[in-house]
C-alpha positions as CSV (number, residue, x, y, z in Angstrom):
1,M,0.0,0.0,0.0
2,Q,1.3,3.4,-1.0
3,I,1.1,5.8,2.0
4,Y,1.1,9.6,1.6
5,T,1.4,12.1,4.5
6,A,1.3,15.4,2.5
7,R,-0.6,16.6,-0.6
8,S,2.7,17.6,-2.3
9,Q,3.7,13.9,-2.3
10,I,0.7,12.9,-4.5
11,R,2.1,13.3,-8.0
12,K,0.7,10.2,-9.7
13,R,-2.8,10.0,-11.2
14,Y,-4.5,6.8,-10.1
15,P,-7.1,5.2,-12.4
16,R,-10.7,5.8,-11.2
17,P,-10.0,6.3,-7.4
18,V,-12.7,5.2,-5.0
19,V,-12.0,7.0,-1.7
20,A,-13.2,6.0,1.7
21,I,-13.0,8.8,4.2
22,G,-12.9,8.6,8.0
23,I,-10.9,8.9,11.1
24,F,-11.2,5.1,11.5
25,D,-10.0,5.3,15.1
26,G,-10.1,1.6,16.1
27,L,-11.1,0.4,12.6
28,H,-14.1,-1.3,14.1
29,R,-16.8,-3.2,12.2
30,G,-18.6,0.0,11.1
31,H,-15.3,1.4,9.7
32,Q,-14.5,-1.8,8.0
33,A,-17.9,-1.7,6.2
34,V,-17.1,1.7,4.7
35,I,-13.6,0.6,3.5
36,R,-14.9,-2.7,2.2
37,R,-17.5,-0.9,0.1
38,A,-14.7,1.3,-1.4
39,V,-12.6,-1.8,-2.2
40,S,-15.6,-3.6,-3.8
41,R,-16.7,-0.5,-5.8
42,A,-13.1,0.0,-7.0
43,A,-13.0,-3.6,-8.2
44,K,-16.3,-3.2,-10.0
45,I,-15.2,-0.2,-12.0
46,K,-11.6,-1.3,-12.4
47,G,-10.5,1.5,-10.2
48,T,-8.1,2.2,-7.3
49,P,-9.3,1.7,-3.7
50,V,-8.1,4.7,-1.6
51,V,-8.5,5.6,2.1
52,M,-8.2,9.1,3.5
53,T,-7.7,9.1,7.2
54,F,-6.5,11.7,9.7
55,S,-3.8,12.0,12.4
56,P,-3.6,13.2,15.1
57,H,-7.1,12.3,16.3
58,P,-9.2,15.5,16.0
59,V,-10.0,15.4,19.7
60,H,-6.3,15.7,20.6
61,V,-6.1,18.9,18.5
62,L,-9.4,20.6,19.2
63,N,-9.8,19.5,22.8
64,P,-6.4,18.3,24.1
65,R,-7.6,18.1,27.7
66,A,-10.2,15.6,26.9
67,F,-9.5,11.9,27.7
68,C,-9.5,10.2,24.4
69,P,-6.7,7.5,24.2
70,L,-6.2,5.8,20.9
71,I,-7.9,2.4,20.4
72,I,-5.1,1.5,18.0
73,S,-1.9,3.3,17.0
74,L,-1.6,4.9,13.5
75,P,0.9,2.2,12.4
76,H,-1.6,-0.5,13.5
77,R,-4.4,1.4,11.7
78,L,-2.4,1.5,8.5
79,Q,-1.5,-2.2,8.8
80,L,-5.1,-3.2,9.1
81,I,-6.2,-0.9,6.2
82,A,-3.5,-2.4,3.9
83,A,-4.7,-5.9,4.8
84,M,-8.2,-5.0,3.5
85,G,-6.9,-4.6,0.0
86,V,-6.5,-0.8,-0.1
87,R,-3.8,0.4,-2.5
88,V,-3.4,4.0,-1.5
89,C,-3.8,5.7,1.9
90,W,-3.5,9.4,2.6
91,V,-2.9,10.3,6.2
92,V,-4.0,13.9,6.3
93,A,-2.4,16.0,9.1
94,F,-5.3,17.2,11.2
95,T,-4.7,20.8,12.4
96,R,-6.9,23.6,13.7
97,R,-6.5,25.3,10.3
98,F,-7.6,22.2,8.5
99,A,-10.7,21.9,10.8
100,R,-11.8,25.3,9.7
101,L,-12.0,24.5,6.0
102,D,-15.4,25.0,4.3
103,P,-16.9,22.1,2.4
104,E,-16.0,23.3,-1.0
105,A,-12.3,24.0,-0.1
106,F,-12.0,20.6,1.5
107,I,-13.4,18.8,-1.6
108,R,-11.3,20.9,-4.0
109,R,-8.0,20.9,-2.1
110,Y,-8.0,17.4,-0.6
111,L,-10.1,15.4,-3.1
112,A,-10.7,16.9,-6.5
113,E,-7.3,18.3,-7.2
114,P,-4.9,15.7,-5.8
115,L,-7.0,12.5,-6.3
116,A,-9.8,13.3,-8.8
117,P,-11.9,10.5,-7.2
118,K,-14.6,8.7,-9.3
119,E,-16.5,7.9,-6.1
120,I,-16.3,8.8,-2.4
121,I,-17.6,6.5,0.3
122,V,-18.5,7.7,3.8
123,G,-20.6,6.5,6.7
124,E,-24.0,8.1,7.2
125,D,-22.8,9.9,10.3
126,F,-19.7,11.4,8.6
127,R,-19.2,15.1,9.5
128,F,-16.5,17.6,8.6
129,G,-15.6,21.3,8.4
130,Q,-15.7,24.0,11.1
131,Q,-17.3,22.6,14.3
132,R,-18.2,19.5,12.3
133,R,-21.2,21.4,10.8
134,A,-21.0,19.8,7.4
135,S,-22.7,16.4,7.1
136,A,-22.4,13.5,4.7
137,A,-25.4,14.9,2.9
138,V,-23.5,18.2,2.3
139,L,-20.5,16.3,1.0
140,Q,-22.8,14.4,-1.4
141,E,-24.3,17.7,-2.6
142,R,-21.1,19.6,-3.1
143,G,-19.1,16.6,-4.4
144,G,-21.3,16.6,-7.5
145,M,-20.0,20.1,-8.4
146,F,-16.5,18.5,-8.8
147,G,-17.6,15.4,-10.6
148,C,-17.4,13.2,-7.5
149,E,-20.2,10.7,-6.8
150,V,-20.6,10.5,-3.1
151,R,-22.2,7.4,-1.6
152,R,-23.4,7.5,2.0
153,L,-23.2,4.0,3.5
154,P,-26.4,3.3,5.4
155,V,-25.6,1.5,8.6
156,G,-27.8,-1.4,9.5
157,S,-29.2,-1.9,13.0
158,G,-26.6,-4.6,13.9
159,I,-23.6,-2.3,13.3
160,K,-25.4,1.0,14.2
161,A,-24.8,0.3,17.9
162,I,-21.0,0.1,17.2
163,S,-19.1,3.1,18.2
164,S,-15.5,4.0,19.3
165,S,-16.9,5.2,22.7
166,R,-18.5,1.8,23.4
167,I,-15.3,0.1,22.5
168,R,-13.3,2.3,24.8
169,R,-15.6,1.6,27.7
170,A,-15.4,-2.2,27.0
171,I,-11.6,-2.2,26.9
172,A,-11.3,0.1,30.0
173,I,-13.3,-2.3,32.1
174,G,-11.6,-5.4,30.7
175,D,-14.6,-6.7,28.8
176,L,-12.5,-8.3,26.0
177,R,-15.3,-10.4,24.6
178,R,-17.5,-7.3,23.9
179,A,-14.5,-5.3,22.6
180,A,-13.7,-8.2,20.2
181,W,-17.3,-8.3,18.9
182,L,-17.4,-4.5,18.4
183,L,-14.0,-4.4,16.7
184,G,-14.5,-7.5,14.6
185,R,-11.2,-8.9,16.0
186,P,-9.5,-9.3,19.4
187,F,-8.3,-6.1,21.0
188,S,-4.6,-5.9,20.2
189,I,-1.5,-3.7,20.6
190,L,1.1,-3.2,17.9
191,G,4.5,-2.1,19.2
192,E,8.2,-2.2,18.9
193,V,10.1,-4.5,21.3
194,V,12.4,-2.5,23.5
195,H,15.1,-3.4,26.0
196,G,14.0,-4.2,29.5
197,D,16.0,-5.1,32.6
198,S,16.1,-8.8,31.7
199,R,14.3,-9.7,34.9
200,G,12.1,-12.1,33.0
201,S,15.1,-14.0,31.7
202,S,16.5,-14.3,35.3
203,L,13.2,-15.9,36.3
204,G,13.4,-18.4,33.4
205,Y,10.7,-16.5,31.5
206,P,12.3,-14.2,28.9
207,T,9.9,-11.5,27.7
208,A,9.5,-9.1,24.8
209,N,8.9,-5.7,26.3
210,L,6.6,-3.0,24.7
211,H,5.7,0.5,25.9
212,P,2.3,1.4,24.6
213,E,2.1,5.2,24.1
214,R,-1.1,7.2,24.3
215,Q,-3.1,4.0,23.7
216,L,-6.1,2.7,25.6
217,L,-5.3,-0.3,27.7
218,P,-7.3,-2.9,29.6
219,P,-6.9,-3.2,33.4
220,S,-3.5,-4.3,34.6
221,G,-3.0,-8.0,35.0
222,V,-1.8,-11.2,33.4
223,Y,-3.4,-12.2,30.1
224,I,-3.5,-15.0,27.6
225,V,-2.4,-13.5,24.4
226,E,-1.3,-14.4,20.9
227,A,1.8,-12.8,19.5
228,K,2.3,-12.2,15.8
229,V,5.9,-12.0,14.8
230,G,6.3,-11.4,11.1
231,N,3.8,-13.7,9.5
232,N,3.9,-16.3,12.3
233,H,1.5,-16.5,15.2
234,Y,2.6,-17.8,18.6
235,P,0.7,-18.6,21.8
236,A,1.9,-16.5,24.7
237,M,1.1,-14.9,28.0
238,A,1.6,-11.3,29.0
239,N,1.9,-9.1,32.1
240,L,0.4,-5.6,31.7
241,G,1.2,-3.2,34.5
242,R,3.9,-1.6,36.6
243,R,5.4,-4.7,38.2
244,P,4.6,-3.9,41.9
245,S,6.7,-6.8,43.2
246,F,9.9,-5.0,42.0
247,K,10.8,-1.4,41.6
248,K,7.4,0.0,40.6
249,M,7.6,1.5,37.1
250,A,6.2,5.0,36.3
251,R,4.8,3.9,33.0
252,V,2.7,0.9,32.1
253,N,4.8,-1.9,30.6
254,L,3.7,-4.8,28.5
255,E,5.9,-7.9,29.0
256,V,5.1,-10.8,26.6
257,H,6.4,-14.3,27.2
258,I,6.1,-16.1,23.8
259,F,5.9,-19.9,24.0
260,N,8.2,-21.9,21.8
261,L,10.1,-18.9,20.5
262,R,13.6,-18.1,21.6
263,R,15.2,-15.4,19.6
264,D,16.2,-11.8,19.8
265,L,13.2,-9.6,19.0
266,Y,14.7,-6.2,19.9
267,G,13.7,-3.5,17.4
268,R,11.1,-5.8,15.8
269,R,7.4,-4.7,15.7
270,I,5.1,-7.4,17.0
271,L,1.3,-7.6,17.4
272,V,-0.1,-8.7,20.7
273,K,-3.8,-10.0,20.7
274,F,-5.5,-10.0,24.1
275,L,-7.6,-13.2,24.4
276,K,-8.4,-13.7,28.1
277,K,-7.4,-12.4,31.4
278,I,-5.9,-14.8,33.9
279,R,-5.6,-12.7,37.0
280,D,-4.9,-9.2,38.4
281,E,-1.4,-7.9,38.9
282,R,-0.3,-8.3,42.6
283,V,2.6,-8.1,44.9
284,F,4.6,-11.3,45.7
285,R,6.6,-11.7,49.0
286,S,9.5,-13.5,47.3
287,Q,10.9,-14.4,44.0
288,A,10.1,-18.1,44.6
289,E,6.5,-17.3,45.1
290,L,6.4,-15.2,41.9
291,V,8.0,-18.0,39.9
292,Q,5.5,-20.5,41.2
293,Q,2.6,-18.2,40.2
294,I,4.1,-17.6,36.7
295,R,4.3,-21.4,36.2
296,A,0.6,-21.7,37.2
297,D,-0.2,-18.9,34.8
298,E,1.7,-20.6,32.0
299,E,-0.1,-23.9,32.6
300,Q,-3.5,-22.2,32.5
301,A,-2.6,-20.4,29.3
302,R,-1.3,-23.6,27.6
303,R,-4.5,-25.4,28.6
304,W,-6.6,-22.6,27.1
305,F,-4.7,-22.8,23.8
306,R,-5.1,-26.6,23.8
307,R,-8.9,-26.2,24.2
308,H,-9.1,-23.5,21.5
309,S,-6.6,-24.9,19.0
C-alpha cells in the first residue's frame, strides 16, 4: 500500500479512485464496512481503492484536555487498512486550520485536485468542516460540483450500535469479549520490542517488552495473548502493568512471554492480541512465590490454547 502524508507527495494520477474517508479510530466493524465498500466498488469499476484518514485524532487537536486514548496506533491502523486490499492511503495532518475548511475548499484541495476521485464512500454519520457542521449529505451535494459521486453508506441496526466510545468503555473495564465483537477482531497492541531489565530471563521466562504510548489499555494483570511476529502466530502470555513486586515503574509496561520462541526480537514490531485475562497484577513476597505463580499462569494459558486450538 502506498502511503502519503502530504498533498505535495501525490504526483501520480491513479485510475478511477474510489475514496473511503474517515478517522477510522479503532477500525471497528462499522469502519470496515465503509472501507470494504470502497474496495468492492473499485474492483467493480476497475479503479483504485483509496483511504483518506486523519492524524492526530481530531479530539487531541481541538480539545487536548479531553480523555481520548487511541484504540489502535496509527501504524496499526495502516497495517489493518492495507490488509483489507486498499492500494493508497493518505494520512491527512489534522490541524486547527484544516478543521476550519469550508466544504468546497475541503473537496477541492483534498479530493478533486490531488486525487480526482470517481467515487467517495463515507458513513451516514460522517461530519467535517468547522465545528463539524457539514454532514455526509453536504459532502454528497457539493461533491457533484466537482464530478465526484458520493455514496453514503447506510448503517444497519446490527452495526449501528457500534461506536468507538463503546469500544473504549469495554476495553477500559476489561470486557475483552464485547470489545472483540465490536472491533470484529481481538483487541490488540502493535508495538516495537524495547530493551528491559532482563528480569524475566533471570526468572526463566524471557519477555518481549513493549511500551504502549497514548493507547487505551485494559486493566493491569496477566493475560493469555497471541503474538504475531512477522507472518507467524505464537501462543503467549503477558503481564500488563507496573510490576509492583519489584521497583514500581512509572509507565505501564507490556511484557510478553512467547511460548516456543527463543530469539532476539529487539527492534522488531510485534502484534499482541489479548484473548483472556488470567488474574490481576499483585505483589509477591518472594521471587520463589512469583515464579510459582508464573508457572501456574503458564499452565493455565497452555490449557486454554489446547482447548481453543
